[in-house]
C-alpha positions, 0 to 999 in steps of 0.5 A: 500500500502506498503510504500516506505521503505518496497519496498526498503527493499524488493528490497534490500533483493531480490538483496542480494539473487540474488548476489550469483547467479549473481556472479556464472553467471558472473563466468560462463560467464567469463569461457565461454568467455575464452573458446570462445576466446580459441576456436576462436584462435584454429579455426583461427590456424586451418583455416590458416593450412587449407588454407596452406594445400589447397594451397599446394593441389592445387599446387600439383594438378596443377603439377599433371595435368602438369605431366599427360599432359607431360606423354600423350605428351611423349607417343604420341611422343614415338609411333611416334618414334617407327613407325619411328624406324620400318620404318628405320629398314626396309629401313636399311634391304633393303639397306643391302640386296641390294646396300651394298651387291652388293658393298661388293661383288664387293669390295671383287672380284678380278680384272680380269687380262687384256689379253695382246694385240695380233697383228692381224697377231699373233692372226691369226697364234695362232688360226691356230696353235690351230686348227691344233693341235686340229684336226688330219690330214685326215687319221690319227687316234689316238692311245688308249693312246693319248688324243685329246685336244679340 
């Protein structure tokens, strides 16, 4: 069996041989940890940016849905107002052709001249004179140049 001293020397030699590998491994671990921390920080920054972008997207999507709903409501209201306009235009045309046309005709018409009131006796005399002037006496003939007023 080996002696204790030989074992210690053998372990020390193994340890001495492993030191450069341990130092290289420790350097790689430190580099990897630094890269990991850098990647973690970048990931957190990206996650924050993603969350902000997601919040903006959701707000824009909600606004788009409200706008779509408003467009549909406005379209429905527009169609109703167009129907109402068509109805009112028809009613206006009927009004213009009927009551308004009659009113304008009556407004523009000249008022009739009132006939002076004639007493019944004077009227009877005027009627008798008109009849006698219109009908020639019996046996009287009109010449070619005379005109008969009827």
